[in-house]
Structure formats: C-alpha cells, structure tokens
N, C-alpha and C positions, 0 to 999 in steps of 0.2 A: 448671642452676642449682641445686638443691640433688639429693644422692644419699642412696642407702639408709647408705652406708659412713660413716656419722657417727661419728667416733672419740671425741666429748664426748657424753659422757651425759646432760648438762644440758641442758636447753632454756630458750630466752630467755626471761626473764617479761616476762606480758604487760601494758603500761601505758595504761591508760584516760585520755586527758584530758577534763575534763569542768567545767561552771562556766555560767554566766549567760549570756546569748545574746552582750552584746557587750564581754567581758570582755577577750577576746582568747585564746582556745579556738586559735582557726585560725592566727593569726599567730605561737604561741608554736611550733606545731609546723612550719608553716613555717621559722620562725627556727631549729627545732634541724634541718631537713631542710637549710636552705642552708648552715649553718655546718659542717656532716657534709659536704657535697658542696664547698666550698670548702677544708674542713680536708684533706680526704682524697685519695685519686686518686681518680677517677672511679668506679672500681666499689665504692668503700670504704663505700657505702649499699645498700640491695636495697629497692626500694620492690616490695612485695607488692596484692595487692588488697584496698584495706581497711585497710594498715598498712605501716608504715615499717622495714623492722630496722636497726641501728646497731650496728656492732659493737664492742666493746670497745677496738680499738686505735683507733678514731675518736674513741671515748668520750673515750678517754686523752689524745689530742690536741688534742680542746676542751676536755678541762679544765683541761691543764697540770698544774702538781703537784698537783692535788688527788687525781687518779686513777693510781697506780701500777699497771697491767697484772697486776703481778705478787702482786696482792693477790687477784684475783678469779678466782673459776673460771667464771664465768657468762659464755656467750659475747656479751653485749651485751644491749640491751634491745629488743623492738616494741612502735614504739608502733602502737594503733590510731587509723586517721583518717578513717573513714569520713565524708565530708562530710554536714552536717546530722544527722547520725543523735546526734543528743546525745542519744538514750535510749540509747547503748547501753552508757550505765555499766550498766543493767537487764537486758545480754546474762546468758544464765545458760552456768553449764557443770557439768555435773551436781552439782547441789543449790548452785551457790552462784554467783558472779559469774563471768564470763571471765575480767576483767582479775583480775592477780597481786595491782597494784596501782595507785594511780590518783593524777591529778595534779590538784586542784581550784584552776583558776584562778580567781583575784577580784581586781577592781582596787581598787586600794588608795585609791583616792581614793574608791572607789563603795561600798566593804564590801559584807553580803551583799545581795542579790538573790533576786526569789522563786524562780529555778534554781540557785541557791546553797542554798539553804536545800531543794529538793527532793532536791539532787545529796546534800547532808548524809545527809538522810534514808537515801537509799539506799547510803547508805555503811555507813551505821549498821548499818541492816539487813543487809545482806550479809556485813558483818564487813570488806570488806577496806580494808588500809591503805592511807593515804593522806598526802600530804603537801600541804600548801599554796604555791601559787606566788603572791604578791601580788604580783600586775603591774605596768606602767606608772609604775615607781618614776621613769624619766626624767622624768616630767609635774611633777616637783615645784617649786615655782617656784625660779631659781635653779640647778638641776641641772647639772653640766658631765657631760655622759656620759661613759664610756670603753670603744668600743667591746669587747664582749667580755669585759669584766676579769668577774671574781672579784667578789662583791658587795662583801664584807669590804675588798676593795682599793679599791674604786670608791668604800666607801661613806665610809673614813678621808680621800679627797682631796675630798670635799667641803667646802662654806661651815660654820660651826656651824649657821645660820640652815637652810640647804637639809636638814642631818642632823636637826636637831631635829621640822620641818614633817615628813620621812618615819616619823619616830620615835612622830608624834602618828598619823597614820595607820596604822602597823603596830600599835600597840598598841590602837588601836580595833578593829582586824581581829580580834587574838588576845582580846580582851573578847567581841566577837560568838563566837567559835570557844569562848570558857570558858560563853556561856550555851549554845549548841546543846550543852554536856554535855563538849566536847572538853577536856582541858588543854592549852596549845598554848604553844609559845615560839618566837625566831628560832632557825633549826637550831642552830647554833654552839652557842646553851646546852644543847639537847636534851640529858640525860646517857642516857635512856632511850626510846627511840622505840616498846618498846609501850607504853607509860605514855602519851608525849607526842607530840603532832603540831609536825612542824615544820614552820615556816613559812618560805619562802626567797623574798627580794624579788630580785624579775626586771623585766626589760624586753624584751619581745618585738619591741620595735625595736632596739634600741642591743645587744642579746644579752649585758646587762650581768646577771650572776646566772645564768645558763643554764649554765655550767659545772658552779657548787654543787649547781644542781636536780639534773642528769646523774649525777653524785657522789653526793649523797644518795638517787636510786633505784636506783644501781646497789649503794650500801652497804647499806640497807633489801633489796634484796632478796637478797644474799648471807649477810646474816644471818641471816634470818628465815625464807627458803622457800628456801635449798637444796634442802632435803629433797624440797619439791613440785616441783622442778625437774627432778628425777630422774627420767627418762622410760623407757620400753622404746623405743627410737630405734627398733628395727624394726618393732615391733608394728603391728598394724592401725589405722589413723589415728581418733581421736577429735577431732572438732571441735563447733562452732557456727556456724548460719549466721547472717548477717548482713544482709543483703539479697538477694532474689530479682528478679532483673535481667530484661528480653528485651534481648536481643544479638542485633547482625543477623548471621544467618550461624550462630547456635546457637539461637534462640529463648530460652524461659526457662532461667535460669541463674540457679546459688547463688552468690553470696559468702562464703565461709565461712574463719575463723581457727581452724587446727587446731591443737588443743594436747598434744595426745598421738600419738607412733606417726608410720607412713606412708604417703601413700595414691599411689596409681600409677594411671595413666591404664588400667588394664584388671580395674580393682577395682569389686566390686559394694559395692553403699551404702545402708544404708536413713537416709532425713532426715525428720523431722518434718512430716508434712503435715495441715493444717485437719482433715479427717477422721480420716486414720489415715496411719500410716508410711507412706510411697514406697519400693519397694527398685528400685534401679534400677541401671545399667550406665554407668560413667561413659566418653564418647565423647574427651572431650578435658580437660585441666589447662591453665589459663592464669594467667598472669603477666605483668605489665606488661612494656613492652621496658624493657631498663639505662635508666633517669633520662630516657628520652624523654621528650617532652613528650607527657603522658598523653591529648592531644586528637589528634593525628594520627592518619591514616588505619587504619594495620595497628599498632592500641594495644596487643595482647597477642603474645604468643608461645607456643606449645606449650611444656610441658615433660614430661617423663616422670613424673614424681613428688615429692612433696614431702613435707618432715620438718618436726614440731613445733618451734618453733612460728614459724606460717607463716602468712598469709593467702593464697588461692586463688579463682579462678574455676573454678567444675566445672559445666563441661556434659555434661548427660545427658538421656535422655530426662523425659517427664513431670514435671517440674519446676515446673509452674505453680500446684501448691496447697503447695510450702514452706512455711513460716513462719520468719520472722526470728524466732531466738530460739533457734530447735527444736534438737535434736542432727542430728548428722552421726555414722554409725558406719560405719567400714569392715568387711565381712563377713570377706573373705580365708578360710584357713583351718576359721571357727568354724562352727557350724550355724546356719543363715539364722531359723529360727524363735528360738533365741535371743538373737538382735542385735535382731530386731523384738519380743523382751519386753522388751529394755533398753529401746531408745527409748520404746516405749509406757508402760513402768512412770516413767520420766524425764517423760514429758509429764505421767502422770496426777499426779507431784509437785506441779504446776502448774495442776492443775485446781481452776479457781474453782466455790466453792461458790453454786451458781445456784439460786433460789426458784420459787415457782408463780407469783411475780407480782413487779415490779420492772423495774430501767431495763434498756438495752441497750448494754453496753461495747464499743468498739473501740479496739485499739493497735496502734502498728507493730510490736512486735517482743514476744515471749512472756514477758518479765523487764519490759517498762512493762506489760504486762498485770494481769503479778500484784503490781506494784506497786498499779496503781491499784482493784483487788480488794481490796487490802488496807487500803488509805485510805479506800474505801467504805464496808467492815465498821468501819471504827470510828467513821465519821460515821451507822453504822447506817442504811446505803440500799443496800435489797436488789437484788439484782441476777438480772435474768431470764437476759438472753444474753451471753457472754464470748469473744469473737473477736478474733483477730488479723486485721487488713488495712483495708482502705479501707472507706468506709460504701456499702453498696450497697441498692438494692431492699427483697432481704429483707430487712434488717437494722429498713427502715421500715416493712415492713409486721409484724414480729415485735411493733415496739415498738409498734404499734396495735392487739395484742392485748392489752397488759395491762389490767387490770380498775379501778386506779385511775386516775384521770386522771393525776396528779401523776408519776406512771410511765410515762407515753406519752411518753418522751422516749431519745433516744440518745446517750451521750458519750464524745466522740473523743479522743482523746489522738495525735496528731501524725500523724494520716491525714488523706489527701481524703475528699472528697465524690467519687463518680461521677455523671459526667451525668446519668443516668437514673434516680438513685437523687435526685437533687435535683428533676427532676419529682416524684417521689413527695411527696416534701417538702411542695411548694407546696401538694398538692388534701389531705395527709392530716394527721390532728389528732395531730403528733408534733413535742416540739419537741427542737432540735437543739443543742447546746454541743460546744465544740470549742475548746482549747486546748493550749499544750505545756507548760504545768504544771499538773501534775495538781489540784493543792489549791486552783489556783484555779479549775479545771473544775468542783471540788465545790463551791466557795462561789457559783459561778455558778448550778447547779443548786440549791444552797440558796435561793438570793433569789428564785429563781424560784419554789420551792417556797413559801416565806412569803409573800410576794406574791400567789398562787394561792390561798393559804389566809383572807389577809386579805379577798382580794375575795369569797369565799364566805361567808367569816362579816360582812363588809357586807351580803350579798345576803339572810342569814338574821335579820340584825338587823333589815331594812327589813321584814320579815314579823311578826319579833315582839312583843310586848306589852312595851312598856316599863313598868319599873313607878313610881310616882307617890305621892306624900302629897299631900294640899290642904286647905285652911281654907276653910269658909265666912265670908266680912267680914260683922261687924257690921254693920245699918244697910245691904247695896247687898243686898237682895231689890227687882230690877226687874218682877218678875214672877212669881205664887206658883205656879202648876201651868201644864200644855198649855202648852210647856214652862214648866218654872221656869226663870226667869233669873235669875242670882245673880253676885254678884264673890267674885272667892276667890283668896287668895295659895295659890300654889306652894310647899311647905316643901323637897320633895324631888323628884329623879327629875326627869320629861320628861311632860307629861299632855298626851295624847292624843286628838284627837277621836273618836267613832265607839266609845267602849269603854264598856265596864259600870262600875259603881262600887257600892264597896261598905263598911259602914261595920263595925267589928269589936266583937261583944259576947259577952264573955267565950269570947273566942279564935275566935268563929264569924264569917264572913264573912255580913253580911246584905247581898243586892243593892239598892242602894235609886233604880236607875236609869240612864239611858244616855246620856250626851254628844252631843248633837246638833250642837255647836256654839260654838265659841270665839271669841272678838273681842277683841284689844288693839288699842288705842286706836281703836276703831271701824271696824278693818279686821277681815275673817273671816283668820284664820290655823289651819292645821291641827295646831299643836301650840305649848304654852306650858312654858318651862323653869322649874328651880328659882331662885326669887328673884324669879320675876315675880308682877304683879296681873294679872287679865285679867278677862273677864266670860264665864260659861259658861252655855248651855244643857242641863238637862237631863231627859230625857224619863221622865216617872212619876209620880216623888214631887210632893207641896205642902210647900213651905216653910212651917214652923207643925207640920206633921204627922209627917211619914217622915224630914224634915230640918229643920235647924235652922240660924241662924246661928249661927257658932261652933263647927259641928262639922267633926272631921277624919275626912276621907273618903278612900281610896285606891283607883287603880283596880285593876281585878278582873282575876290576873294568872292564865291556865291553867296547870295542874299541870305540864304537859309544857314548857312556855316558860322557869316559873320553875327547870326542873330543865337546861336549856339554857343559860337565864343565868349559874346558879350553876357548873355545870361547864365550861362551852365559852368561854363569852364575858365570865367576869369581867374580865379584863383587857381587854376593847374597849367598857366602859360607861364612864360619866365616875365621879366619887367619890360623888356624890346620890344617882346612880344605885344605884349599888350598896348606897349606907344606907337608900335608898327600898326597897331589895329586901329584904336582910337584915333590915329593923324588919317587912315582910309575912311572911317566911318564920319569923321569930321569935314572930309572933302565930298563923299556922298553924300551929307544931309545938307549942306552949304545948297543944294539944288531942291533934294527930296528928304526934309524934316524928320520923314517917318520910315525911310530906311531901314532895314534889317530891324523891326521895331518888331 
C-alpha cells in the first residue's frame, strides 16, 4: 500500500468537507470519488479508512486545462469522508484543526442553515482556510447541464434567464458570508485568497464546477500550505483518532488520520483515552480493499506501514477507552514517558474549565467538546463535567447531584443515549437535551431555564402580597362596623382578600383593619383589579372614626415581599401594580430611605 521510502517529502493536504445536513456534502464527495475512478485507471485513487486519497495525476485529468501537474509539488488531496461525522470539522491536530483546508458545502437555493452557521463558527475559531462550494446549480430553472464541465464554460452556455437567477442566489450567498464577517467573491474574481473566500458554483449531481473546486483546493494548498506539508516522512507517526469502532475479529479498533511520519505494525503507540493516555502495541494496520465495495465480507487488508497523510484502522489491545479527536503518537526510538507527557499535554490543552455546580456535557469528539464548552462559556452556562462519548448511567447520576435544579441537565452533542442510561433518565430528576447543532442545543437549554424561572416566579407571585391602592367611595357605606362594609374603587394594583390595609400619615403606615370579603356584583371574589368598583368588608374599623368615606387606603406589604417585588418580579407584575408598589415604597422611604432594599 504505502511504504517508508516516500521520495516526496510533501504530504497530501487533508481536506474536510462540511456543511448543513442536506446540502450535498456526501453526494459531492461521491461525485469527486466517482469521477476520479472513471477518469483514472482503477488504482488511481486509494480508499483509506475515513478518507479518500486522490493523486495529482487524477486531479489533473478531471480538471483538464485548469490543472497542469508541473505547476504543483503536492502529491494530491486527501478528503476526510467519515460518514455521519459532520463534527470531524472539530477534530484536532496538535493545537489546531485536523484539516488543512475545508470545503463548506452550501445549497445555492437554500443559503445559510443552522449547521452552516456552526461550521463557519468552527472554521473561524480554528483559523482553517476554506472555500465555499455553492452546490445544486443544476436546479436553477431552465439550467442546461454539461456533465463535468468547468463552471465558467457551463455558465456561459446557459440562457440569460438561468444565468441571472443563479447570479441572484450566488450574490445572496456572498452577502451571507459577508454578514458572517468573511469577504467573499466568485473564485475567478478573487485576487488574494488569504483575504477573500472563493465561492465555487458546483453541482454534485452533474459534476459541473467539480474541476474548478479541485483546482482551487490544489492552488490554495500549494500557495499557502507548502511549508506545513513538509514532513519527516520516516519519523514516528503522528495522527488523530476519527472514531473508535468494534470490529469482528479485532475487538475495539481506532480509525485514525495520520498527518505526519510513518506508522508500522510493530510500533508501540500512545493514544488519548477517557481517563489517561493508553499505551499499547499495534497488532494490525488495516486499509480497505482497493476500491472494493466496502461492505464485502473481507473488507480490510493488512498493511505493514502507512505514511502521512492517510487514514488507517489501528487494531491493538485496550482501545475501548480511546477518544475521538484524541492524539495518536508512535513511540519508536523515543522515551515512552516523554511521549505520554506529550499526549497528556495535548489533552490538557482541551481540558474544559469545570465548576462545582453546572450542567453535564457530552460530545462525540474532543474537538466538538471544545466547541461546545466555548459556546457554553459565551452563554454563561457553567459546566460540572465534560466528556467524550455516549450518555451513560454515570452521567445521569452526576447530573442529579447538581445544587441548582436548572443545572440538573445533560447536553449531548451528536451522541447516543445508552439503553441503561435511558432507564435512569426516566426515574431521575434530570433533563436531557440532544442536538446536532451546538447553538440549537444551547437555545433549547436556555428556553428550558427561562420557562422554569417563569414557573417558579409564578409560584412566588401566588404567595406574595400584591400592591394595591383604593379609595372609599362617598355615599357607599353599607355597614359601619363589625365588619365595616363599604364600596371602594381600586385605583392601582390588585386588591386581595384577607390582607391588612393601612392609611399613611406623615410617611408612617397606620394599620386600619383587615379585608374579610370582596363582592363584585353580588358575587364573592378573591381579588379586584385596578379600575374596578367592588364592596369590601373590613374587620376592625368603624366608618366615621378610623376610616372615612373618600379615604385612600393601601394594602400593607411586608418588607420582604416589597423587596422581592421590586428586585426580582418587577417584570412579572402589571404596570398598575408597579405603580402601586412604587407609590407604597415612596411613602415608606420618605421616612426610612433603606426600607425594602
């Protein structure tokens, strides 16, 4: 397959393909692979584990005049294509993203979608150079497809109407990129790819624009990454775990992408694990059968060694706890402790800041965990525990120990829930949120917290004395005392039954009695609102002595309630209740400025 006597010291650039779920990432990769197979002789492209290697000669054949092999020193392109791994954009390699360059696939009719936004966010944070593949140009009404043609050639051949409709979509997309902070233009108009993002119109269905996409990727890699592609071809292999998988006959294996040096079957390796680095000896290195249907019975063949850049399946003991996104290091002739220290240091770089109280987060790779943690930090949501892997019973038990009820939650990005954890969740007081878009996950959690707060505030409001100011109406005394029954008008707030009522004299509240009944149109009610006229029974006073017709009285508010109303519930009470509260506070504070504070 690959041997150590690599004459070329420049490795293949690693290309990640990312984008929203149905914008055509997989079909674009399939088209590139399929075209490569039909254009070149059968051995022209190599299928790796989780990656496809397309050599320069095949790219040149596919791109026609656009790519002259003599202009390039790079051996070709390695596309990462782990199915369903749309978070591989967050896979890491020594402090950065694993991919050297990325293709962001956007449906030209659909524009930015949640996962597009997320991908852009990751590309921005990792500083990964990228191009935009504006896919599905063939769906433009009136489009006349030209199989596999460069895009400018096929564009020129279209009707004016089809061209202007496509232009409209392309410029809308360029506008969206601009809103996201990226200056972009159609790739043939870009003078400086370091300052501007090239947009390549393509069709994954007809292959139109695919030659251009490959050309731009080769050109960018050649211009800006030649130095990074220079590697020590015979040095000890360095890579990143893509996935941990059970394989029949091998047990737990690791799918990895090697981006430096060589890995051999007899090597000792150190791989990042859940709790500590795993030190193990390679039993076998596996690659898919050359271009065979991957689902065949004997789907792998053993190889002796693999040189970067390449995807490979590593079979070795003790790999159950390996983590997606973690480093892979070959020890070879170095000190084992030094290599373990290197892996530990790299894992510590991604160590998420955790608090004594907070939510539990789980993600499918270390890179996604990192992306999640930084998004939660921005949203000011504390994290109590952060791990890679599916949601297990232990996570439920930990989430349940959170001090605050709103933190009794697990946020899972792109992970499954193990069956026994699902059973635990049914009986535990823990809320589970899962999503394939990080910021939607955070939005769902925020909504839950808001709703919970609102429900708690409503409960508090039910128990709290509401402010009210009311006036005794002239000629509306129905009984003078035991209890006094009078007609009143509620001027502001909510008048509740069974509350003490006061009159203010020189800023001091003087208790005049307690409401023992409210009647509205002859019916008993528990409360009356601002603007209503009702008759009330007041235990204690006598009309004409302690109270007079025309008096303005207030519901007496305990100091603690006044404080909660002003500081926590001001947004939850009505404008007239707020007015009654402020009136009450003003009167109290005219004598004691710190009352209720």
